[in-house]
Each structure stands twice: as structure tokens, then as C-alpha cells.
C-alpha positions in Angstrom: 19.5 -9.0 -16.1 16.4 -9.2 -18.3 12.7 -8.4 -17.6 12.0 -12.0 -16.6 14.8 -12.0 -14.0 13.7 -8.6 -12.7 10.1 -10.0 -12.3 11.4 -13.1 -10.5 13.4 -11.1 -8.0 10.5 -8.7 -7.4 8.4 -11.8 -6.5 11.1 -12.7 -4.1 11.6 -9.3 -2.5 7.9 -8.6 -2.2 7.5 -11.8 -0.3 5.0 -13.2 -2.9 6.9 -16.3 -3.9 8.0 -17.3 -0.4 8.7 -15.5 2.8 10.3 -15.8 6.2 7.9 -13.2 7.7 5.2 -14.6 9.9 2.8 -11.7 10.6 0.9 -9.0 8.7 2.6 -6.3 10.9 6.1 -7.6 9.9 5.1 -7.6 6.2 3.7 -4.0 6.4 7.0 -2.8 8.0 9.1 -4.7 5.4 7.2 -3.2 2.5 7.3 0.4 4.0 3.6 1.0 2.9 0.9 -1.1 1.2 -1.6 0.8 -0.8 -5.0 0.3 0.8 -7.9 2.4 -0.6 -9.4 -1.0 -1.6 -9.5 -2.3 1.9 -10.6 -5.9 1.1 -8.1 -6.1 -1.7 -5.3 -4.8 0.6 -6.1 -7.5 3.2 -5.6 -10.1 0.4 -2.4 -8.3 -0.6 -1.1 -9.2 2.8 -2.7 -12.6 2.9 -1.2 -13.7 -0.4 2.2 -13.0 1.2 1.8 -14.4 4.7 1.1 -18.2 4.8 -1.7 -19.2 7.2 -3.2 -15.8 7.5 -6.9 -15.3 6.9 -9.2 -12.4 6.1 -10.5 -12.6 9.7 -7.0 -12.8 11.3 -5.8 -9.8 9.3 -9.0 -7.9 10.2 -8.2 -8.6 13.9 -4.6 -7.3 13.6 -5.9 -4.2 11.9 -8.5 -3.6 14.6 -5.9 -4.2 17.3 -3.7 -1.5 15.7 -0.8 -3.8 14.7 -0.8 -1.8 11.5 -2.6 1.4 10.6 -4.4 2.9 7.6 -3.9 6.5 6.7 -2.9 9.0 4.0 0.9 8.9 3.9 2.2 8.5 0.4 0.5 9.9 -2.7 -2.9 11.3 -1.7 -4.5 7.8 -1.1 -4.8 5.4 1.8 -1.9 3.1 2.7 -1.3 0.5 5.4 1.7 1.5 7.5 3.5 0.3 10.7 2.9 2.2 13.9 6.7 2.3 14.3 7.1 4.1 10.9 4.0 6.4 10.6 5.5 9.4 12.4 8.8 9.7 10.5 7.2 8.9 7.2 4.6 11.6 7.7 7.3 14.0 8.7 8.9 13.3 5.3 6.0 12.9 2.9 3.1 15.0 4.3 4.3 18.4 3.4 4.2 17.6 -0.4 0.7 16.1 -0.1 -0.5 19.1 1.8 0.9 21.4 -0.8 -0.8 19.4 -3.5 -4.1 19.6 -1.6 -3.9 23.3 -1.0 -5.2 24.2 -4.5 -8.1 21.8 -4.0 -8.9 23.4 -0.7 -9.1 26.8 -2.4 -11.5 25.4 -5.0 -13.7 23.8 -2.3 -13.7 26.9 -0.2 -11.8 25.2 2.7 -9.9 27.9 4.6 -7.0 27.6 7.0 -9.4 28.5 9.7 -11.6 25.6 8.8 -8.7 23.2 8.9 -7.5 24.5 12.3 -10.9 24.6 13.8 -11.8 21.1 12.5 -8.7 19.6 14.0 -9.5 21.1 17.4 -13.0 19.6 17.3 -11.8 16.2 16.0 -9.0 16.1 18.6 -11.4 16.8 21.4 -14.0 14.3 20.1 -11.5 11.5 20.0 -9.9 12.1 23.3 -9.9 9.5 26.0 -9.2 6.8 23.4 -12.5 7.3 21.7 -13.1 5.8 18.2 -15.6 7.6 15.9 -16.7 7.1 12.3 -17.0 9.8 9.6 -20.7 9.9 10.1 -20.3 10.5 13.8 -17.7 13.3 13.3 -19.6 15.1 10.6 -22.3 16.6 12.7 -19.7 17.9 15.2 -18.1 19.9 12.4 -21.4 21.0 10.9 -22.5 22.3 14.3 -19.4 24.6 14.2 -20.6 25.8 10.8 -17.8 24.1 8.9 -18.9 23.0 5.5 -18.7 19.2 5.1 -20.7 18.8 1.9 -19.5 16.8 -1.1 -15.9 15.8 -0.6 -15.0 18.5 1.9 -15.2 16.2 4.9 -12.7 13.8 3.4 -10.2 16.6 2.9 -10.7 17.9 6.4 -10.0 14.4 7.8 -7.1 13.9 5.4 -5.5 17.1 6.7 -5.8 15.9 10.2 -4.1 12.6 9.2 -1.3 14.4 7.4 -0.7 16.6 10.5 -0.3 13.4 12.6 -3.4 14.1 14.7 -5.5 11.1 13.7 -5.2 7.7 12.0 -7.3 4.6 11.7 -9.1 3.1 14.7 -10.8 -0.3 14.8 -13.7 -1.0 12.4 -17.2 -0.9 13.8 -18.9 -3.5 11.7 -18.0 -2.5 8.1 -17.5 1.1 9.1 -14.0 2.6 9.5 -13.3 4.7 12.6 -10.7 7.4 13.4 -8.5 7.5 16.5 -5.9 9.9 17.8 -2.5 8.9 16.5 -1.1 9.3 20.0 -3.4 6.4 21.1 -2.4 4.1 18.2 1.4 4.7 17.7 4.3 5.1 20.1 5.7 8.6 20.5 9.0 9.0 18.8 11.7 11.7 18.5 11.6 13.2 15.0 14.2 11.8 12.6 16.7 14.0 11.0 15.4 14.6 7.4 18.4 13.0 5.8 18.0 9.9 8.0 14.3 9.7 7.0 15.2 10.0 3.3 17.9 7.3 3.8 15.5 5.0 5.6 12.6 5.3 3.1 15.0 4.8 0.1 16.5 1.6 1.6 13.0 0.3 2.6 11.7 0.7 -1.0 14.6 -0.7 -2.9 14.9 -3.6 -0.5 11.3 -4.6 -0.6 10.4 -3.6 -4.2 13.7 -3.8 -6.1 15.0 -4.1 -8.7 13.4 -0.8 -9.4 14.3 2.5 -11.0 14.5 6.0 -9.5 11.4 7.0 -11.5 9.6 4.0 -9.9 10.7 5.2 -6.5 9.7 8.8 -7.2 6.2 7.7 -8.3 5.8 5.5 -5.1 7.2 7.9 -2.5 6.5 11.4 -3.9 10.1 12.5 -3.1 11.8 14.7 -5.6 14.9 13.6 -7.5 17.3 15.6 -5.4 16.1 13.7 -2.3 16.2 10.4 -4.1 19.8 11.0 -5.3 20.7 11.8 -1.7 18.9 8.7 -0.5 21.0 6.5 -2.9 24.2 8.2 -1.8 23.4 7.7 1.8 22.8 4.0 1.1 25.8 3.5 -1.3 27.1 0.5 0.6 23.7 -1.1 1.0 22.3 -0.7 -2.5 23.7 -1.5 -5.9 22.4 -1.3 -9.5 22.5 -2.9 -12.9 21.6 -1.3 -16.2 18.9 -3.1 -18.1 16.5 -1.9 -20.8 18.5 1.3 -21.0 18.0 2.3 -17.3 19.4 1.6 -13.9 17.6 -0.8 -11.6 18.5 -0.6 -7.9 18.3 -3.4 -5.3 20.1 -4.5 -2.2 23.8 -5.2 -2.6 23.5 -8.3 -0.4 20.7 -9.7 -2.5 20.8 -13.5 -3.2 18.3 -14.5 -5.8 16.5 -17.7 -5.0 16.0 -20.4 -7.6 12.5 -19.8 -9.0 10.1 -22.8 -9.2 9.4 -24.0 -12.8 5.8 -22.6 -12.7 4.2 -20.2 -10.3 0.8 -18.5 -10.4 -0.6 -15.9 -8.1 -3.9 -14.1 -7.9 -3.2 -10.5 -6.8 -5.7 -7.8 -6.0 -6.2 -4.5 -7.7 -3.7 -1.9 -6.5 -1.3 -4.6 -5.3 2.3 -3.3 -4.7 3.6 -5.7 -7.3 2.0 -3.5 -9.9 1.1 -0.1 -8.4 4.5 0.5 -6.9 6.2 1.0 -10.3 5.7 3.8 -12.7 7.0 1.6 -15.6 5.3 -1.8 -15.5 6.6 -3.1 -18.8 8.8 -5.7 -17.1 5.7 -7.5 -15.9 2.9 -6.3 -18.1 2.8 -6.7 -21.9 1.3 -3.5 -23.5 -1.4 -5.6 -25.2 -2.8 -6.3 -21.7 -3.0 -2.7 -20.5 -6.7 -2.3 -21.4 -7.8 -5.7 -20.1 -6.0 -5.3 -16.8 -6.6 -1.6 -16.2 -2.9 -1.1 -16.6 -2.2 -3.8 -14.1 -3.7 -1.5 -11.3 -7.4 -1.2 -11.5 -8.3 -4.9 -11.8 -7.2 -8.0 -9.9 -4.5 -9.8 -12.0 -3.2 -13.3 -12.6 0.6 -13.5 -12.4 2.3 -16.5 -14.0 6.0 -16.8 -13.6 6.2 -13.1 -12.7 4.3 -11.9 -15.7 0.7 -10.6 -15.8 -1.4 -13.0 -18.1 -5.0 -12.0 -17.3 -7.5 -11.0 -14.7 -9.8 -12.7 -12.1 -12.8 -11.9 -10.1 -14.9 -13.4 -7.3 -18.6 -13.9 -6.8 -20.8 -15.6 -4.3 -23.1 -18.4 -5.5 -25.3 -19.4 -2.6 -22.8 -19.9 0.2 -20.0 -20.8 -2.2 -17.2 -18.4 -3.3 -16.6 -18.8 -7.1 -13.4 -17.4 -8.7 -13.5 -16.7 -12.4 -10.3 -16.3 -14.4 -9.7 -14.7 -17.8 -6.4 -15.4 -19.5 -5.2 -13.6 -22.6 -3.9 -17.0 -23.8 -4.4 -20.5 -22.5 -1.6 -21.5 -20.2 -1.9 -25.3 -20.0 1.4 -25.7 -18.1 0.1 -23.3 -15.4 -3.4 -24.9 -14.9 -2.3 -26.7 -11.7 -0.6 -23.6 -10.3 -3.7 -21.5 -11.1 -6.0 -24.0 -9.4 -3.7 -23.9 -6.3 -3.8 -20.1 -6.3 -7.6 -20.1 -6.4 -7.7 -22.5 -3.5 -5.3 -20.3 -1.5 -7.6 -17.4 -1.9 -10.7 -19.4 -1.0 -8.9 -20.7 2.1 -7.9 -17.2 3.0 -11.6 -16.1 2.8 -12.7 -19.0 4.9 -14.5 -20.7 2.0 -12.3 -23.7 1.3 
């Protein structure tokens, strides 16, 4: 298996090239988590994988709580399924909280502040109330809890990591918070080994072929837990050695025949790029600067490889998509035009 084959299978497993999934919620559950600090981009990450979805339909599903947004892997926002959020937090939150502890000390956030703020937030959001950051801030300030600078964000993140709160429906363009108990079904805690096993299988099924270093970067688990996860899934996962390292993927994988030419416009922080520590299988080193290492800028993917970047702008009432390729790809012109049209249709600007 070479890098081109690895890229093509990732397109397949990430549901980019084609999919049998029919809803954003099903996609989020399949992927495990979808990075979502760029909310608009994360909606397109879903839309690019679910045919017939639109920005408006995904917004509605989010507001209805069919999938949630919270801090759950690495200290940034992700979309996650209500069915998965509790056991994932149980597994991943302790490490994020430990990482945040030093920042709390630097910011003067005490354990008392964290405890008191959760009591205030929990009371304010009772009775299925949804409140924005700006509505919660004065309640904490009134209790003489410092919410200046980035402190409010860390107080809210701690409440997320403790499983007290998560996303509520948006109010206009403003995000709200809700009690997790109002947005996700109560579940019995998973045994830790079962949670490790489940997350390991979820990642390598949806993101494979991938390495253990990729999984460690994505999940935040340590290598001891990752080795345990692979052992617990020894009948469900297999691996090949390529480029001097082991790539893991589902043992039952059947690689589809790839079309002659494919092109996709993917957003910044898309799972196709951000979910891997090593992106050399899809990103030539010469494009690191142009593409923001494949993470920080929206990218153009042709036949599984990143070939440039794109951006959008509004001219009057029209949505215009500009593309910048490192090298002209005449054979891909039609596929790129189709990809642009898919994005415009998704945004309701066909």
C-alpha cells in the first residue's frame, strides 16, 4: 500500500468520496468526533459528506440537539453524538483538565472558583434554559468570580469537561449553553477498557489507514491505552507496514474502485487533515506554507492529495469561490467546477 492508496481509502472511510449515511447525526457518530471550533467550516465538513444536506438543514439538526458541540478531545471544540458524549468525556476529560490546571494557576482560577461557577451555571440553566456566554457572565461576576480576559472560557470549559453543560441551540448567531442532562440521554458509565476499545475502533474505522501516532494526536490517549485498544480490537482491526510504519484499518475493509478524477473543497480543520499527526500521505511538504499545514486554510483535494487552497466571498448577492492551485490541473477542471457547485448549492446560492 502506497500513499496514494492510503489517501483513497481515507476518502472512502471518511465518507468524502461516497457514503451510505443519510444524516449529519449518523456521520458525527461514525466519525467519533468532528473538530468544530470553526463552526461554519465544520458544518461544511458534514455537508461535503452528506448528499442533499444544506447549511440550513445542518443548523437545524444542531439546534435540535441531534449532535452537540463541546470540548471533548484536545482542548478545542468538537461535534459529538449525544449517545457518545458521556463515555468519551469519562475517558478524555481527565487529561484535558490536567492540562488546563497549569493555565488555571496562571490565570488565578481557584478550585473554589470552578466549583462555585458550576453551581451558579447549573442553577441558571435549570428547567431547560439556554443561555449565551454574555448572559452567564454577569451571574458569575455578581458572585465575585473573575471572568476577565479568557477566564470565562476556562470556567465554561471546565463545566463542559465535568459533563455539566454542552451546546444548546443557537440564538441568532450566538451560541448558547444547556445542561447536558437536557441534551443527552443518561447512560451507565462504561468500563474504562470498554471506552478505550470503543474509541480505538471508532477512529481506525472512520479515519484509517492511520498510525498509532495519528490516533494519539487525535484522541489524547497515551500509548499504553492505545496498545490496549488495539489488543482489545485484534479481531476487528488489522495493519500493513508502509513508509516504514504500521497503518491500522478495519480487517473487513473492502476498498472501492476510485473514480478516475475526484476533487473536493474541504474546510479548514477538516478531519481529512487535522485528524493525522503526519499528513505527508496527502500533503506535499512544498505546500505546507500555502495551506497552513493543511489545517488552517480550506484546501482543494484532487485524487486524495492536497493541491491548493480556496476561499469564498460575497459579491452582491452572489457567492464567489476563488481557487489557488500550486499547479494547473487541466484534467481536474470539470471535477473542481462540480465541487464548487456542490458548495454553492449547500450554501443555498446555486
